[in-house]
KEMIMAR-771904 format. One record per atom (N, C-alpha, C): residue number from 1; x, y, z; residue in one letter. Coordinates in steps of 0.05 Angstrom, whole numbers. Layout:
BEGIN
<rec NUM,<X,Y,Z>,"A">,
...
This chain:
BEGIN
<rec 1,<4050,1004,935>,"M">,
<rec 1,<4068,1025,943>,"M">,
<rec 1,<4092,1028,925>,"M">,
<rec 2,<4103,1006,915>,"I">,
<rec 2,<4125,1007,896>,"I">,
<rec 2,<4117,993,871>,"I">,
<rec 3,<4129,1000,848>,"P">,
<rec 3,<4122,987,823>,"P">,
<rec 3,<4135,959,821>,"P">,
<rec 4,<4126,944,801>,"N">,
<rec 4,<4140,919,795>,"N">,
<rec 4,<4168,926,786>,"N">,
<rec 5,<4187,909,793>,"F">,
<rec 5,<4215,915,786>,"F">,
<rec 5,<4232,890,784>,"F">,
<rec 6,<4255,893,772>,"R">,
<rec 6,<4276,873,772>,"R">,
<rec 6,<4301,886,781>,"R">,
<rec 7,<4316,872,797>,"N">,
<rec 7,<4340,883,809>,"N">,
<rec 7,<4362,862,809>,"N">,
<rec 8,<4385,869,798>,"Y">,
<rec 8,<4407,850,798>,"Y">,
<rec 8,<4432,864,809>,"Y">,
<rec 9,<4449,849,821>,"G">,
<rec 9,<4474,859,831>,"G">,
<rec 9,<4496,839,830>,"G">,
<rec 10,<4521,848,828>,"A">,
<rec 10,<4544,831,829>,"A">,
<rec 10,<4567,846,841>,"A">,
<rec 11,<4585,831,853>,"G">,
<rec 11,<4608,844,865>,"G">,
<rec 11,<4633,825,865>,"G">,
<rec 12,<4656,837,864>,"L">,
<rec 12,<4681,823,865>,"L">,
<rec 12,<4698,836,887>,"L">,
<rec 13,<4712,820,902>,"F">,
<rec 13,<4729,832,923>,"F">,
<rec 13,<4754,816,926>,"F">,
<rec 14,<4774,830,938>,"A">,
<rec 14,<4800,817,944>,"A">,
<rec 14,<4809,829,971>,"A">,
<rec 15,<4820,811,987>,"I">,
<rec 15,<4831,819,1013>,"I">,
<rec 15,<4858,807,1016>,"I">,
<rec 16,<4877,823,1026>,"E">,
<rec 16,<4904,812,1031>,"E">,
<rec 16,<4913,821,1059>,"E">,
<rec 17,<4926,803,1073>,"R">,
<rec 17,<4937,808,1099>,"R">,
<rec 17,<4966,802,1100>,"R">,
<rec 18,<4981,819,1113>,"Y">,
<rec 18,<5010,816,1115>,"Y">,
<rec 18,<5018,821,1144>,"Y">,
<rec 19,<5031,802,1157>,"A">,
<rec 19,<5039,805,1185>,"A">,
<rec 19,<5069,800,1188>,"A">,
<rec 20,<5081,817,1204>,"V">,
<rec 20,<5110,814,1210>,"V">,
<rec 20,<5114,825,1238>,"V">,
<rec 21,<5124,808,1256>,"G">,
<rec 21,<5128,817,1284>,"G">,
<rec 21,<5102,825,1296>,"G">,
<rec 22,<5102,848,1310>,"P">,
<rec 22,<5078,858,1323>,"P">,
<rec 22,<5058,872,1304>,"P">,
<rec 23,<5066,875,1279>,"W">,
<rec 23,<5050,891,1259>,"W">,
<rec 23,<5034,873,1241>,"W">,
<rec 24,<5009,881,1236>,"T">,
<rec 24,<4992,868,1216>,"T">,
<rec 24,<4980,889,1199>,"T">,
<rec 25,<4982,886,1173>,"L">,
<rec 25,<4971,904,1153>,"L">,
<rec 25,<4951,889,1136>,"L">,
<rec 26,<4927,901,1133>,"E">,
<rec 26,<4907,887,1117>,"E">,
<rec 26,<4894,908,1098>,"E">,
<rec 27,<4890,900,1073>,"G">,
<rec 27,<4878,917,1053>,"G">,
<rec 27,<4857,902,1037>,"G">,
<rec 28,<4837,916,1027>,"G">,
<rec 28,<4817,904,1011>,"G">,
<rec 28,<4807,922,990>,"G">,
<rec 29,<4798,910,968>,"L">,
<rec 29,<4786,925,946>,"L">,
<rec 29,<4760,911,939>,"L">,
<rec 30,<4739,926,931>,"R">,
<rec 30,<4714,914,923>,"R">,
<rec 30,<4702,931,901>,"R">,
<rec 31,<4691,916,881>,"Y">,
<rec 31,<4677,929,858>,"Y">,
<rec 31,<4648,918,859>,"Y">,
<rec 32,<4628,936,857>,"D">,
<rec 32,<4600,928,857>,"D">,
<rec 32,<4586,939,833>,"D">,
<rec 33,<4567,924,823>,"Y">,
<rec 33,<4550,933,801>,"Y">,
<rec 33,<4521,928,809>,"Y">,
<rec 34,<4503,947,805>,"R">,
<rec 34,<4475,944,810>,"R">,
<rec 34,<4459,953,786>,"R">,
<rec 35,<4438,938,780>,"W">,
<rec 35,<4420,944,757>,"W">,
<rec 35,<4391,942,767>,"W">,
<rec 36,<4375,962,761>,"L">,
<rec 36,<4347,963,770>,"L">,
<rec 36,<4329,972,748>,"L">,
<rec 37,<4308,957,743>,"R">,
<rec 37,<4288,966,723>,"R">,
<rec 37,<4261,965,736>,"R">,
<rec 38,<4247,988,736>,"A">,
<rec 38,<4220,990,747>,"A">,
<rec 38,<4200,992,724>,"A">,
<rec 39,<4177,979,727>,"Y">,
<rec 39,<4156,978,706>,"Y">,
<rec 39,<4132,994,715>,"Y">,
<rec 40,<4121,1010,697>,"F">,
<rec 40,<4099,1028,703>,"F">,
<rec 40,<4077,1025,681>,"F">,
<rec 41,<4053,1034,688>,"L">,
<rec 41,<4031,1035,669>,"L">,
<rec 41,<4022,1064,665>,"L">,
<rec 42,<4022,1073,640>,"D">,
<rec 42,<4012,1099,634>,"D">,
<rec 42,<3981,1097,633>,"D">,
<rec 43,<3968,1110,653>,"E">,
<rec 43,<3939,1107,656>,"E">,
<rec 43,<3924,1118,631>,"E">,
<rec 44,<3935,1138,618>,"A">,
<rec 44,<3921,1150,595>,"A">,
<rec 44,<3921,1132,571>,"A">,
<rec 45,<3945,1120,565>,"T">,
<rec 45,<3947,1104,541>,"T">,
<rec 45,<3945,1074,546>,"T">,
<rec 46,<3946,1066,572>,"R">,
<rec 46,<3945,1038,580>,"R">,
<rec 46,<3970,1023,569>,"R">,
<rec 47,<3992,1037,564>,"Q">,
<rec 47,<4017,1025,555>,"Q">,
<rec 47,<4036,1023,578>,"Q">,
<rec 48,<4052,1002,578>,"T">,
<rec 48,<4072,999,599>,"T">,
<rec 48,<4098,1012,589>,"T">,
<rec 49,<4113,1022,608>,"Y">,
<rec 49,<4139,1033,602>,"Y">,
<rec 49,<4157,1027,626>,"Y">,
<rec 50,<4183,1031,623>,"N">,
<rec 50,<4201,1025,645>,"N">,
<rec 50,<4222,1046,648>,"N">,
<rec 51,<4234,1047,672>,"E">,
<rec 51,<4257,1064,678>,"E">,
<rec 51,<4279,1045,687>,"E">,
<rec 52,<4303,1049,676>,"T">,
<rec 52,<4326,1032,683>,"T">,
<rec 52,<4348,1048,694>,"T">,
<rec 53,<4360,1038,716>,"H">,
<rec 53,<4383,1051,729>,"H">,
<rec 53,<4406,1030,730>,"H">,
<rec 54,<4430,1040,726>,"E">,
<rec 54,<4455,1024,730>,"E">,
<rec 54,<4474,1040,747>,"E">,
<rec 55,<4486,1026,766>,"W">,
<rec 55,<4506,1039,783>,"W">,
<rec 55,<4529,1020,786>,"W">,
<rec 56,<4553,1031,789>,"Q">,
<rec 56,<4577,1016,795>,"Q">,
<rec 56,<4596,1032,811>,"Q">,
<rec 57,<4611,1018,828>,"N">,
<rec 57,<4629,1032,846>,"N">,
<rec 57,<4651,1014,855>,"N">,
<rec 58,<4674,1026,861>,"A">,
<rec 58,<4697,1012,873>,"A">,
<rec 58,<4702,1024,900>,"A">,
<rec 59,<4708,1007,920>,"N">,
<rec 59,<4714,1016,947>,"N">,
<rec 59,<4738,1002,957>,"N">,
<rec 60,<4749,1013,978>,"G">,
<rec 60,<4773,1000,990>,"G">,
<rec 60,<4774,1003,1020>,"G">,
<rec 61,<4792,987,1031>,"S">,
<rec 61,<4796,989,1060>,"S">,
<rec 61,<4826,984,1066>,"S">,
<rec 62,<4836,997,1087>,"L">,
<rec 62,<4863,993,1095>,"L">,
<rec 62,<4864,994,1125>,"L">,
<rec 63,<4876,974,1137>,"G">,
<rec 63,<4877,972,1166>,"G">,
<rec 63,<4905,964,1175>,"G">,
<rec 64,<4912,974,1198>,"I">,
<rec 64,<4938,967,1210>,"I">,
<rec 64,<4934,961,1240>,"I">,
<rec 65,<4947,941,1250>,"A">,
<rec 65,<4945,933,1278>,"A">,
<rec 65,<4973,931,1289>,"A">,
<rec 66,<4976,940,1314>,"Y">,
<rec 66,<5002,937,1328>,"Y">,
<rec 66,<4997,923,1355>,"Y">,
<rec 67,<5010,901,1360>,"Q">,
<rec 67,<5007,886,1384>,"Q">,
<rec 67,<5025,898,1405>,"Q">,
<rec 68,<5014,914,1423>,"L">,
<rec 68,<5029,928,1444>,"L">,
<rec 68,<5040,908,1465>,"L">,
<rec 69,<5023,890,1472>,"R">,
<rec 69,<5029,868,1491>,"R">,
<rec 69,<5013,844,1481>,"R">,
<rec 70,<5017,820,1492>,"P">,
<rec 70,<5001,797,1483>,"P">,
<rec 70,<4971,801,1487>,"P">,
<rec 71,<4963,818,1506>,"D">,
<rec 71,<4935,822,1512>,"D">,
<rec 71,<4924,850,1503>,"D">,
<rec 72,<4941,866,1490>,"L">,
<rec 72,<4933,893,1483>,"L">,
<rec 72,<4941,900,1454>,"L">,
<rec 73,<4921,908,1438>,"T">,
<rec 73,<4926,914,1410>,"T">,
<rec 73,<4914,941,1403>,"T">,
<rec 74,<4929,956,1387>,"L">,
<rec 74,<4920,982,1377>,"L">,
<rec 74,<4915,979,1346>,"L">,
<rec 75,<4891,986,1337>,"T">,
<rec 75,<4885,983,1308>,"T">,
<rec 75,<4875,1010,1298>,"T">,
<rec 76,<4880,1014,1272>,"A">,
<rec 76,<4870,1038,1257>,"A">,
<rec 76,<4860,1028,1230>,"A">,
<rec 77,<4837,1039,1222>,"N">,
<rec 77,<4825,1030,1196>,"N">,
<rec 77,<4814,1054,1181>,"N">,
<rec 78,<4817,1054,1155>,"L">,
<rec 78,<4805,1073,1136>,"L">,
<rec 78,<4790,1056,1115>,"L">,
<rec 79,<4766,1065,1108>,"S">,
<rec 79,<4751,1050,1088>,"S">,
<rec 79,<4731,1068,1075>,"S">,
<rec 80,<4721,1058,1052>,"T">,
<rec 80,<4699,1072,1038>,"T">,
<rec 80,<4677,1051,1034>,"T">,
<rec 81,<4653,1061,1030>,"A">,
<rec 81,<4630,1044,1025>,"A">,
<rec 81,<4610,1059,1008>,"A">,
<rec 82,<4591,1045,996>,"W">,
<rec 82,<4570,1059,981>,"W">,
<rec 82,<4544,1043,982>,"W">,
<rec 83,<4522,1056,975>,"R">,
<rec 83,<4496,1043,974>,"R">,
<rec 83,<4480,1056,951>,"R">,
<rec 84,<4472,1039,932>,"A">,
<rec 84,<4455,1049,911>,"A">,
<rec 84,<4426,1052,921>,"A">,
<rec 85,<4410,1071,911>,"P">,
<rec 85,<4383,1073,920>,"P">,
<rec 85,<4367,1048,913>,"P">,
<rec 86,<4348,1040,930>,"N">,
<rec 86,<4332,1017,924>,"N">,
<rec 86,<4306,1026,911>,"N">,
<rec 87,<4289,1007,903>,"V">,
<rec 87,<4264,1014,889>,"V">,
<rec 87,<4246,1031,906>,"V">,
<rec 88,<4245,1027,932>,"A">,
<rec 88,<4228,1043,950>,"A">,
<rec 88,<4239,1072,952>,"A">,
<rec 89,<4265,1075,953>,"D">,
<rec 89,<4277,1102,954>,"D">,
<rec 89,<4270,1117,929>,"D">,
<rec 90,<4270,1104,906>,"L">,
<rec 90,<4265,1117,880>,"L">,
<rec 90,<4236,1121,873>,"L">,
<rec 91,<4219,1101,878>,"Y">,
<rec 91,<4192,1101,866>,"Y">,
<rec 91,<4169,1096,886>,"Y">,
<rec 92,<4174,1095,912>,"S">,
<rec 92,<4151,1090,930>,"S">,
<rec 92,<4131,1113,926>,"S">,
<rec 93,<4105,1105,926>,"N">,
<rec 93,<4084,1125,924>,"N">,
<rec 93,<4058,1113,935>,"N">,
<rec 94,<4056,1114,961>,"G">,
<rec 94,<4032,1103,973>,"G">,
<rec 94,<4035,1099,1003>,"G">,
<rec 95,<4015,1088,1015>,"L">,
<rec 95,<4014,1084,1043>,"L">,
<rec 95,<4032,1061,1052>,"L">,
<rec 96,<4050,1066,1070>,"H">,
<rec 96,<4067,1046,1082>,"H">,
<rec 96,<4052,1037,1107>,"H">,
<rec 97,<4040,1013,1106>,"Q">,
<rec 97,<4022,1004,1127>,"Q">,
<rec 97,<4035,1003,1154>,"Q">,
<rec 98,<4058,991,1156>,"S">,
<rec 98,<4070,988,1183>,"S">,
<rec 98,<4080,1014,1195>,"S">,
<rec 99,<4086,1034,1178>,"A">,
<rec 99,<4095,1060,1188>,"A">,
<rec 99,<4072,1080,1191>,"A">,
<rec 100,<4049,1073,1180>,"V">,
<rec 100,<4025,1090,1179>,"V">,
<rec 100,<4034,1118,1168>,"V">,
<rec 101,<4048,1117,1146>,"A">,
<rec 101,<4057,1141,1133>,"A">,
<rec 101,<4055,1137,1102>,"A">,
<rec 102,<4050,1159,1089>,"Y">,
<rec 102,<4049,1159,1060>,"Y">,
<rec 102,<4077,1166,1050>,"Y">,
<rec 103,<4090,1149,1034>,"E">,
<rec 103,<4117,1153,1026>,"E">,
<rec 103,<4118,1159,996>,"E">,
<rec 104,<4135,1178,989>,"R">,
<rec 104,<4140,1185,961>,"R">,
<rec 104,<4170,1184,955>,"R">,
<rec 105,<4177,1168,935>,"G">,
<rec 105,<4205,1165,927>,"G">,
<rec 105,<4215,1189,911>,"G">,
<rec 106,<4240,1187,903>,"N">,
<rec 106,<4252,1208,886>,"N">,
<rec 106,<4269,1194,865>,"N">,
<rec 107,<4260,1193,840>,"P">,
<rec 107,<4275,1179,819>,"P">,
<rec 107,<4302,1191,811>,"P">,
<rec 108,<4308,1214,823>,"N">,
<rec 108,<4334,1228,816>,"N">,
<rec 108,<4355,1223,837>,"N">,
<rec 109,<4351,1205,856>,"L">,
<rec 109,<4371,1200,876>,"L">,
<rec 109,<4397,1188,865>,"L">,
<rec 110,<4419,1196,877>,"K">,
<rec 110,<4446,1185,870>,"K">,
<rec 110,<4454,1166,892>,"K">,
<rec 111,<4473,1148,886>,"P">,
<rec 111,<4483,1130,907>,"P">,
<rec 111,<4496,1145,930>,"P">,
<rec 112,<4494,1134,954>,"E">,
<rec 112,<4508,1144,977>,"E">,
<rec 112,<4537,1136,975>,"E">,
<rec 113,<4555,1153,985>,"Q">,
<rec 113,<4584,1146,987>,"Q">,
<rec 113,<4594,1153,1015>,"Q">,
<rec 114,<4605,1133,1028>,"A">,
<rec 114,<4614,1137,1056>,"A">,
<rec 114,<4644,1135,1058>,"A">,
<rec 115,<4655,1151,1076>,"Y">,
<rec 115,<4684,1150,1083>,"Y">,
<rec 115,<4686,1145,1113>,"Y">,
<rec 116,<4700,1124,1121>,"N">,
<rec 116,<4700,1116,1149>,"N">,
<rec 116,<4729,1115,1160>,"N">,
<rec 117,<4732,1121,1185>,"A">,
<rec 117,<4758,1119,1199>,"A">,
<rec 117,<4753,1111,1228>,"A">,
<rec 118,<4770,1094,1238>,"N">,
<rec 118,<4768,1087,1267>,"N">,
<rec 118,<4795,1081,1278>,"N">,
<rec 119,<4796,1084,1305>,"L">,
<rec 119,<4820,1078,1320>,"L">,
<rec 119,<4811,1063,1345>,"L">,
<rec 120,<4822,1039,1350>,"V">,
<rec 120,<4812,1022,1372>,"V">,
<rec 120,<4835,1011,1388>,"V">,
<rec 121,<4832,1012,1415>,"L">,
<rec 121,<4850,999,1433>,"L">,
<rec 121,<4835,975,1445>,"L">,
<rec 122,<4844,951,1441>,"A">,
<rec 122,<4830,927,1449>,"A">,
<rec 122,<4846,911,1470>,"A">,
<rec 123,<4833,903,1491>,"Y">,
<rec 123,<4845,886,1512>,"Y">,
<rec 123,<4831,859,1511>,"Y">,
<rec 124,<4846,838,1512>,"A">,
<rec 124,<4835,811,1512>,"A">,
<rec 124,<4850,794,1533>,"A">,
<rec 125,<4841,795,1558>,"G">,
<rec 125,<4853,780,1580>,"G">,
<rec 125,<4840,752,1582>,"G">,
<rec 126,<4848,737,1602>,"K">,
<rec 126,<4838,711,1606>,"K">,
<rec 126,<4809,711,1615>,"K">,
<rec 127,<4801,730,1631>,"R">,
<rec 127,<4774,731,1642>,"R">,
<rec 127,<4758,756,1634>,"R">,
<rec 128,<4771,775,1621>,"L">,
<rec 128,<4758,800,1615>,"L">,
<rec 128,<4769,810,1588>,"L">,
<rec 129,<4751,821,1572>,"S">,
<rec 129,<4760,833,1547>,"S">,
<rec 129,<4743,859,1543>,"S">,
<rec 130,<4755,877,1528>,"G">,
<rec 130,<4741,902,1523>,"G">,
<rec 130,<4755,919,1502>,"G">,
<rec 131,<4741,939,1492>,"E">,
<rec 131,<4752,957,1472>,"E">,
<rec 131,<4744,985,1478>,"E">,
<rec 132,<4761,1003,1470>,"I">,
<rec 132,<4754,1032,1470>,"I">,
<rec 132,<4762,1042,1443>,"I">,
<rec 133,<4745,1058,1431>,"G">,
<rec 133,<4751,1067,1404>,"G">,
<rec 133,<4737,1093,1397>,"G">,
<rec 134,<4748,1105,1377>,"V">,
<rec 134,<4736,1129,1365>,"V">,
<rec 134,<4732,1124,1335>,"V">,
<rec 135,<4711,1136,1324>,"Y">,
<rec 135,<4707,1132,1295>,"Y">,
<rec 135,<4693,1156,1284>,"Y">,
<rec 136,<4694,1158,1258>,"N">,
<rec 136,<4681,1180,1243>,"N">,
<rec 136,<4670,1168,1217>,"N">,
<rec 137,<4645,1175,1210>,"N">,
<rec 137,<4634,1167,1184>,"N">,
<rec 137,<4625,1193,1171>,"N">,
<rec 138,<4633,1197,1146>,"L">,
<rec 138,<4625,1219,1130>,"L">,
<rec 138,<4610,1208,1106>,"L">,
<rec 139,<4584,1216,1102>,"I">,
<rec 139,<4568,1205,1081>,"I">,
<rec 139,<4559,1226,1062>,"I">,
<rec 140,<4566,1223,1036>,"H">,
<rec 140,<4557,1241,1015>,"H">,
<rec 140,<4532,1229,1002>,"H">,
<rec 141,<4513,1247,995>,"N">,
<rec 141,<4488,1239,982>,"N">,
<rec 141,<4472,1220,1000>,"N">,
<rec 142,<4471,1226,1026>,"Y">,
<rec 142,<4456,1210,1045>,"Y">,
<rec 142,<4426,1210,1038>,"Y">,
<rec 143,<4414,1186,1037>,"I">,
<rec 143,<4386,1182,1030>,"I">,
<rec 143,<4370,1179,1055>,"I">,
<rec 144,<4348,1194,1058>,"Y">,
<rec 144,<4332,1192,1082>,"Y">,
<rec 144,<4303,1200,1075>,"Y">,
<rec 145,<4285,1192,1092>,"L">,
<rec 145,<4256,1201,1090>,"L">,
<rec 145,<4253,1225,1107>,"L">,
<rec 146,<4241,1246,1095>,"K">,
<rec 146,<4236,1271,1110>,"K">,
<rec 146,<4206,1275,1111>,"K">,
<rec 147,<4195,1278,1135>,"P">,
<rec 147,<4166,1284,1137>,"P">,
<rec 147,<4159,1311,1125>,"P">,
<rec 148,<4137,1312,1110>,"D">,
<rec 148,<4126,1338,1101>,"D">,
<rec 148,<4109,1350,1123>,"D">,
<rec 149,<4105,1376,1122>,"S">,
<rec 149,<4090,1389,1143>,"S">,
<rec 149,<4060,1386,1139>,"S">,
<rec 150,<4051,1379,1115>,"V">,
<rec 150,<4022,1376,1109>,"V">,
<rec 150,<4015,1347,1106>,"V">,
<rec 151,<3998,1336,1124>,"P">,
<rec 151,<3991,1307,1121>,"P">,
<rec 151,<3970,1303,1100>,"P">,
<rec 152,<3966,1278,1093>,"I">,
<rec 152,<3944,1270,1075>,"I">,
<rec 152,<3921,1263,1093>,"I">,
<rec 153,<3897,1270,1084>,"I">,
<rec 153,<3873,1263,1099>,"I">,
<rec 153,<3859,1241,1083>,"I">,
<rec 154,<3855,1218,1095>,"R">,
<rec 154,<3842,1195,1082>,"R">,
<rec 154,<3814,1192,1094>,"R">,
<rec 155,<3796,1185,1076>,"Q">,
<rec 155,<3768,1179,1084>,"Q">,
<rec 155,<3764,1149,1082>,"Q">,
<rec 156,<3766,1135,1104>,"R">,
<rec 156,<3761,1106,1104>,"R">,
<rec 156,<3751,1099,1132>,"R">,
<rec 157,<3727,1095,1135>,"G">,
<rec 157,<3716,1092,1162>,"G">,
<rec 157,<3718,1118,1175>,"G">,
<rec 158,<3732,1119,1197>,"L">,
<rec 158,<3737,1145,1210>,"L">,
<rec 158,<3760,1158,1195>,"L">,
<rec 159,<3758,1184,1190>,"S">,
<rec 159,<3779,1198,1176>,"S">,
<rec 159,<3802,1203,1195>,"S">,
<rec 160,<3826,1202,1185>,"H">,
<rec 160,<3849,1209,1201>,"H">,
<rec 160,<3871,1220,1183>,"H">,
<rec 161,<3890,1233,1196>,"H">,
<rec 161,<3912,1246,1181>,"H">,
<rec 161,<3935,1226,1180>,"H">,
<rec 162,<3948,1224,1156>,"I">,
<rec 162,<3971,1207,1153>,"I">,
<rec 162,<3994,1225,1144>,"I">,
<rec 163,<4017,1223,1158>,"P">,
<rec 163,<4039,1240,1150>,"P">,
<rec 163,<4051,1231,1124>,"P">,
<rec 164,<4061,1250,1108>,"I">,
<rec 164,<4075,1244,1083>,"I">,
<rec 164,<4105,1245,1088>,"I">,
<rec 165,<4120,1225,1079>,"H">,
<rec 165,<4149,1224,1081>,"H">,
<rec 165,<4160,1222,1053>,"H">,
<rec 166,<4177,1240,1045>,"R">,
<rec 166,<4189,1241,1019>,"R">,
<rec 166,<4219,1233,1021>,"R">,
<rec 167,<4229,1218,1001>,"C">,
<rec 167,<4257,1212,1000>,"C">,
<rec 167,<4272,1237,992>,"C">,
<rec 168,<4292,1243,1008>,"R">,
<rec 168,<4309,1267,1002>,"R">,
<rec 168,<4338,1258,1003>,"R">,
<rec 169,<4355,1277,995>,"Q">,
<rec 169,<4384,1270,994>,"Q">,
<rec 169,<4399,1295,1003>,"Q">,
<rec 170,<4418,1291,1021>,"R">,
<rec 170,<4436,1312,1029>,"R">,
<rec 170,<4463,1306,1018>,"R">,
<rec 171,<4478,1327,1010>,"F">,
<rec 171,<4504,1323,998>,"F">,
<rec 171,<4522,1310,1019>,"F">,
<rec 172,<4521,1319,1044>,"E">,
<rec 172,<4540,1309,1063>,"E">,
<rec 172,<4526,1305,1090>,"E">,
<rec 173,<4532,1283,1103>,"A">,
<rec 173,<4522,1278,1130>,"A">,
<rec 173,<4545,1268,1147>,"A">,
<rec 174,<4547,1280,1170>,"W">,
<rec 174,<4568,1271,1189>,"W">,
<rec 174,<4555,1255,1210>,"W">,
<rec 175,<4565,1231,1214>,"M">,
<rec 175,<4554,1213,1234>,"M">,
<rec 175,<4573,1213,1258>,"M">,
<rec 176,<4566,1228,1279>,"P">,
<rec 176,<4584,1230,1302>,"P">,
<rec 176,<4587,1204,1317>,"P">,
<rec 177,<4609,1201,1332>,"P">,
<rec 177,<4614,1177,1348>,"P">,
<rec 177,<4593,1174,1370>,"P">,
């Protein structure tokens, strides 16, 4: 279903926290690098060839907390995140046995980029704790499998229809709370 491949990744991050009185401020930065090489066989020439992808990204987070009372805290956070396409997103081409679906990748996918925000009121008593919060996630270049309307018909024992799922990408996806 997927070609032979090599995949490497590395990341560096830093987190800092500063607290004074009832206030706590925390920030973080992260840099990631991903490298992927997929190997293919040209059926006509019997020669191998490869496709190589490199991605890198920097993300950050910023959070603030205010201790309203010893048992009640209000926090707010803003952050970014990303995800590079994996080998299945890019190059899958075959039957996914556990999903009973034929999947086709898309070698032109770009990394996903997410923007996140949340606001939380947290209670931590002696016998009871709980949180109430709101959040929003906005994702650019969201990667997902979309079923095609025409299935593949396979002849193996009894014939049956297998749905085709293709990797697609939307510029923006809103993930509601």
